[in-house]
C-alpha positions as CSV (number, residue, x, y, z in Angstrom):
1,X,167.6,77.0,-14.1
2,X,168.8,74.9,-11.2
3,X,170.1,71.5,-10.0
4,X,167.9,69.2,-8.0
5,X,169.1,66.7,-5.3
6,X,167.3,64.0,-3.4
7,X,169.0,62.9,-0.2
8,X,167.7,59.7,1.4
9,X,164.1,60.6,0.7
10,X,161.5,58.5,2.6
11,X,157.7,58.7,2.5
12,X,155.1,56.9,4.5
13,X,151.3,57.0,4.4
14,X,150.4,56.0,8.0
15,X,152.3,52.8,8.6
16,X,152.8,52.0,5.0
17,X,156.2,53.1,3.7
18,X,156.1,53.9,-0.1
19,X,159.5,55.6,-0.7
20,X,162.6,53.9,0.8
21,X,165.6,56.2,1.1
22,X,165.9,57.4,-2.5
23,X,168.9,59.6,-3.4
24,X,170.2,61.0,-6.7
25,X,171.1,64.3,-8.4
26,X,169.7,66.1,-11.4
27,X,172.1,68.4,-13.2
28,X,171.3,72.0,-14.1
29,X,169.3,72.0,-17.4
30,X,168.9,68.2,-17.5
31,X,165.8,66.4,-18.7
32,X,165.2,63.5,-16.3
33,X,162.4,61.0,-16.6
34,X,161.1,59.0,-13.6
35,X,159.6,55.8,-15.0
36,X,158.1,52.7,-13.5
37,X,154.9,50.7,-13.0
38,X,151.8,52.1,-11.3
39,X,152.4,52.4,-7.6
40,X,156.2,52.5,-7.7
41,X,156.3,55.9,-6.0
42,X,157.4,58.1,-9.0
43,X,154.4,60.6,-8.8
44,X,154.8,60.7,-5.0
45,X,158.4,61.7,-5.4
46,X,157.5,64.4,-7.9
47,X,154.8,65.7,-5.6
48,X,157.3,65.9,-2.7
49,X,159.6,67.9,-5.0
50,X,156.7,70.2,-5.8
51,X,155.8,70.7,-2.2
52,X,152.4,69.0,-2.6
53,X,153.3,66.1,-0.3
54,X,155.2,66.2,3.0
55,X,158.5,64.5,3.2
56,X,158.7,61.8,5.9
57,X,162.6,61.7,5.9
58,X,165.6,63.0,4.0
59,X,166.1,66.3,2.2
60,X,165.3,67.8,-1.2
61,X,167.5,70.5,-2.5
62,X,166.8,72.9,-5.4
63,X,169.9,74.9,-6.5
64,X,171.7,73.7,-3.4
65,X,169.0,75.0,-1.0
66,X,167.0,72.6,1.2
67,X,163.3,73.2,0.4
68,X,161.7,70.7,2.8
69,X,159.9,73.4,4.7
70,X,159.3,75.8,1.8
71,X,155.7,76.3,0.5
72,X,155.1,75.1,-3.0
73,X,154.7,78.7,-4.3
74,X,158.2,79.6,-2.9
75,X,160.1,76.8,-4.6
76,X,160.3,78.5,-8.0
77,X,158.9,75.4,-9.8
78,X,156.1,75.0,-12.3
79,X,154.0,71.8,-12.7
80,X,152.1,70.5,-15.6
81,X,149.4,68.0,-14.7
82,X,147.8,65.1,-16.5
83,X,144.4,66.7,-16.2
84,X,145.5,70.1,-17.7
85,X,143.8,71.9,-14.7
86,X,142.7,74.9,-16.8
87,X,140.1,77.4,-15.6
88,X,137.0,76.8,-17.9
89,X,135.6,80.3,-17.6
90,X,138.9,82.0,-18.6
91,X,140.4,82.4,-22.1
92,X,143.7,80.9,-23.1
93,X,145.4,84.3,-22.5
94,X,143.8,84.6,-19.0
95,X,144.8,81.0,-18.1
96,X,148.4,81.6,-19.1
97,X,148.6,84.9,-17.3
98,X,146.9,83.8,-14.1
99,X,150.0,83.0,-12.1
100,X,151.5,86.4,-13.1
101,X,148.4,88.2,-12.0
102,X,148.7,86.5,-8.6
103,X,152.2,87.8,-8.3
104,X,150.9,91.3,-9.3
105,X,153.2,91.5,-12.3
106,X,152.7,94.6,-14.4
107,X,150.6,94.5,-17.5
108,X,153.6,94.9,-19.9
109,X,155.6,92.0,-18.4
110,X,152.5,89.8,-18.4
111,X,151.7,90.5,-22.0
112,X,155.3,90.0,-23.1
113,X,155.6,86.6,-21.3
114,X,152.2,85.3,-22.5
115,X,152.8,86.4,-26.1
116,X,156.3,84.8,-26.1
117,X,155.0,81.5,-24.7
118,X,152.1,81.5,-27.2
119,X,154.6,82.0,-30.0
120,X,156.8,79.1,-28.8
121,X,153.8,76.8,-28.5
122,X,151.9,78.0,-31.6
123,X,149.0,79.3,-29.6
124,X,149.0,82.8,-31.1
125,X,145.6,82.2,-32.9
126,X,144.0,80.6,-29.8
127,X,144.5,83.2,-27.1
128,X,140.9,84.4,-27.0
129,X,139.3,81.0,-26.9
130,X,138.2,79.1,-23.8
131,X,139.3,75.6,-22.9
132,X,136.1,74.0,-24.2
133,X,136.9,75.3,-27.7
134,X,140.3,73.5,-27.7
135,X,141.4,70.0,-28.5
136,X,143.2,67.9,-25.9
137,X,146.6,68.6,-27.4
138,X,145.9,72.4,-27.5
139,X,144.7,72.3,-23.9
140,X,148.0,70.6,-22.9
141,X,150.0,73.2,-24.7
142,X,148.1,75.9,-22.8
143,X,149.0,74.1,-19.5
144,X,152.6,74.1,-20.7
145,X,152.3,77.8,-21.6
146,X,151.1,78.6,-18.2
147,X,154.2,77.0,-16.8
148,X,156.5,78.7,-19.2
149,X,155.3,82.3,-18.3
150,X,156.4,81.7,-14.7
151,X,160.0,81.3,-16.0
152,X,160.7,78.7,-13.2
153,X,163.9,77.1,-12.2
154,X,162.4,73.6,-12.6
155,X,159.6,72.2,-14.8
156,X,157.7,69.2,-13.4
157,X,155.5,67.1,-15.6
158,X,153.2,64.5,-14.1
159,X,152.1,62.1,-16.9
160,X,151.0,65.0,-19.1
161,X,150.2,62.9,-22.2
162,X,148.2,60.0,-20.8
163,X,144.9,61.6,-21.7
164,X,145.8,62.0,-25.4
165,X,145.4,59.6,-28.3
166,X,148.4,57.7,-29.6
167,X,149.1,59.9,-32.6
168,X,148.9,63.1,-30.5
169,X,151.1,61.6,-27.8
170,X,153.9,61.1,-30.4
171,X,153.5,64.7,-31.6
172,X,153.4,66.2,-28.0
173,X,156.5,64.2,-27.0
174,X,158.4,65.9,-29.8
175,X,157.0,69.3,-28.8
176,X,158.0,68.9,-25.1
177,X,161.5,67.7,-26.1
178,X,161.9,70.6,-28.5
179,X,160.7,73.0,-25.8
180,X,163.3,71.7,-23.4
181,X,166.1,72.1,-26.0
182,X,165.0,75.7,-26.5
183,X,164.5,76.8,-22.9
184,X,167.2,74.6,-21.3
185,X,165.2,74.5,-18.1
186,X,165.8,71.6,-15.6
187,X,162.9,69.2,-16.2
188,X,161.6,66.3,-14.2
189,X,159.0,64.2,-16.0
190,X,157.0,61.3,-14.7
191,X,155.5,58.6,-16.9
192,X,154.7,54.9,-16.8
193,X,155.3,54.7,-20.6
194,X,158.9,53.6,-21.2
195,X,158.7,54.7,-24.9
196,X,158.1,58.3,-23.6
197,X,161.1,57.8,-21.3
198,X,163.4,56.4,-24.0
199,X,162.6,59.1,-26.6
200,X,162.6,62.2,-24.3
201,X,165.1,61.7,-21.5
202,X,168.7,62.7,-21.0
203,X,168.7,60.2,-18.2
204,X,166.1,57.8,-16.9
205,X,165.4,56.9,-13.3
206,X,163.8,53.4,-13.2
207,X,161.7,53.0,-10.0
208,X,160.1,49.9,-8.5
209,X,158.4,49.5,-5.1
210,X,159.7,52.8,-3.8
211,X,163.3,52.3,-4.7
212,X,165.5,53.2,-7.6
213,X,166.5,50.2,-9.6
214,X,168.9,51.9,-12.1
215,X,169.8,55.4,-13.4
216,X,171.3,56.0,-16.8
217,X,170.9,57.2,-20.3
218,X,168.2,55.5,-22.4
219,X,170.7,53.5,-24.4
220,X,172.6,52.5,-21.2
221,X,169.5,51.1,-19.7
222,X,168.5,49.3,-23.0
223,X,172.0,47.8,-23.6
224,X,173.2,47.2,-20.1
225,X,170.3,46.7,-17.7
226,X,171.7,45.8,-14.2
227,X,168.8,43.4,-13.3
228,X,165.9,41.5,-14.6
229,X,163.3,44.1,-13.7
230,X,165.0,46.9,-15.7
231,X,165.6,44.5,-18.6
232,X,162.0,43.6,-18.9
233,X,160.6,47.1,-18.3
234,X,162.8,49.0,-20.7
235,X,162.3,48.2,-24.4
236,X,159.3,47.6,-26.6
237,X,158.4,44.9,-27.4
238,X,159.7,43.6,-24.1
239,X,162.8,41.4,-23.8
240,X,162.2,37.7,-24.2
241,X,163.2,36.0,-20.8
242,X,163.2,32.3,-19.9
243,X,164.7,30.0,-17.3
244,X,167.8,27.9,-18.1
245,X,171.0,26.4,-16.7
246,X,174.6,27.3,-17.5
247,X,176.3,24.3,-19.0
248,X,179.3,23.8,-21.3
249,X,179.7,27.4,-22.3
250,X,176.0,27.9,-23.2
251,X,172.6,28.0,-21.6
252,X,170.4,25.0,-21.7
253,X,166.8,26.2,-22.0
254,X,163.6,25.3,-23.8
255,X,165.1,22.1,-25.0
256,X,167.9,23.7,-26.9
257,X,171.2,25.5,-26.3
258,X,171.5,29.3,-26.3
259,X,174.8,31.1,-26.9
260,X,176.4,33.2,-24.1
261,X,177.7,36.7,-24.4
262,X,181.2,37.5,-22.9
263,X,180.1,37.3,-19.3
264,X,181.3,40.0,-16.9
265,X,180.7,37.9,-13.8
266,X,181.2,34.3,-12.9
267,X,179.7,31.7,-15.1
268,X,179.5,28.8,-12.7
269,X,178.7,25.4,-14.3
270,X,175.1,24.3,-13.4
271,X,174.0,27.7,-12.2
272,X,170.3,28.5,-12.6
273,X,169.9,31.6,-14.7
274,X,167.3,33.6,-16.6
275,X,168.3,34.1,-20.3
276,X,167.2,37.3,-22.0
277,X,167.3,38.3,-25.7
278,X,165.6,41.3,-27.2
279,X,163.2,40.8,-30.1
280,X,165.4,42.7,-32.5
281,X,168.4,40.5,-31.6
282,X,166.7,37.3,-32.9
283,X,166.6,36.6,-36.6
284,X,165.3,34.0,-39.0
285,X,168.0,31.8,-40.4
286,X,168.6,28.7,-42.5
287,X,169.8,26.7,-39.5
288,X,169.9,27.2,-35.8
289,X,167.3,27.0,-33.0
290,X,164.2,25.2,-34.2
291,X,160.9,27.1,-33.8
292,X,157.5,27.5,-35.4
293,X,155.6,30.6,-36.2
294,X,152.5,31.3,-34.1
295,X,151.4,34.8,-35.3
296,X,152.7,37.2,-38.0
297,X,152.1,40.9,-37.4
298,X,153.2,43.1,-40.3
299,X,153.4,46.8,-39.5
300,X,154.9,48.0,-42.8
301,X,158.5,48.9,-42.1
302,X,158.8,46.0,-39.7
303,X,157.3,42.6,-39.1
304,X,156.7,41.2,-35.6
305,X,156.6,37.5,-35.2
306,X,155.4,35.4,-32.3
307,X,157.3,32.1,-32.4
308,X,157.2,29.1,-30.2
309,X,160.3,27.3,-28.9
310,X,160.1,24.4,-26.5
311,X,156.6,25.3,-25.4
312,X,157.3,29.0,-24.8
313,X,156.4,31.9,-27.1
314,X,159.1,34.4,-28.0
315,X,158.8,37.7,-29.9
316,X,161.0,38.5,-32.9
317,X,161.1,41.8,-34.8
318,X,162.4,41.9,-38.4
319,X,163.0,44.9,-40.5
320,X,161.0,44.8,-43.7
321,X,158.5,42.1,-44.5
322,X,158.7,38.4,-43.7
323,X,157.6,35.7,-46.2
324,X,156.4,33.3,-43.4
325,X,153.0,32.1,-42.3
326,X,151.5,30.7,-39.0
327,X,152.5,27.1,-38.2
328,X,155.5,27.3,-40.5
329,X,158.7,25.7,-39.1
330,X,161.6,28.1,-39.0
331,X,165.1,28.4,-37.4
332,X,166.3,31.3,-35.3
333,X,169.8,32.9,-35.0
334,X,170.8,34.7,-31.9
335,X,173.1,37.7,-31.7
336,X,175.1,36.2,-28.8
337,X,176.9,39.4,-27.8
338,X,173.5,41.1,-27.2
339,X,172.1,38.3,-25.1
340,X,171.7,38.9,-21.3
341,X,172.1,36.4,-18.5
342,X,170.7,37.0,-15.1
343,X,171.1,35.1,-11.8
344,X,167.9,33.2,-11.2
345,X,167.8,33.9,-7.5
346,X,168.8,37.6,-7.3
347,X,167.8,38.8,-10.8
348,X,171.1,40.6,-11.2
349,X,172.9,40.7,-14.5
350,X,175.9,38.4,-14.6
């Protein structure tokens, strides 16, 4: 196991700069997820850590040692790709043992490591099959097993679940998290899926346009986003956000008044803001903000409502089942202490 440090990392492709001086530390044994929209630089940062991309500026350290000029094979890392990258003509056993064969490890060590990884990943009965005889989830477990047998200092995952169906993604998320808890190996995981990030990470690094917007635990980012981008990116369904004006201890927006939380910053009268409230922090009430129901989406344990207020549609999530129908007039109650207010110009949380 090892710590990982990024020091003012920059990356350019020709004249186009895609990473802008990123710096943060990953503790020994930590599971850190890099998350952000496509093109934000998260996979590029991972590939630089892996030694698959040259670093344009700054330093990357593994276990306190600068690895900028080290070949990928000398960094003691193991990477699991989105595409599995298995050799089709080899069995599961041969695929998992391949890196050890390249190192000329003895037969006993190779067999022990492969059998141990197979046992951890429930691949014992599949060792003599070829990749074409496996499901997508089984192939991804083989790719993970190939990484495990190397016993690396750092595991790197580059969107490993994006090729799987929704049900299998949920199961594999749990498997990867359980694997980390068992092995305690430092793990850096890249995804664009913020649900994966929220459910798996010790800490999340939210990236956007080649910079880090915020770093924190999943609940820190959910409860205390520092700006509008993080607020709208983290959480599913996404936070409701709309423009308003601070006036008389509330926010005037959508033709009504929205209650304020205890603001940490200055609440200047007449200031243009963006008001944010998560779908779970709105509720139906006997009185309050007037709205009408647009769509009702029951999912069993919860009901998701799309409601219209002042010409804008907002999402509301209720536990249990709602006795409402489309076009019905309703009233909304807001959990004021869970509301968020952002400066309209800078997007920063007040």
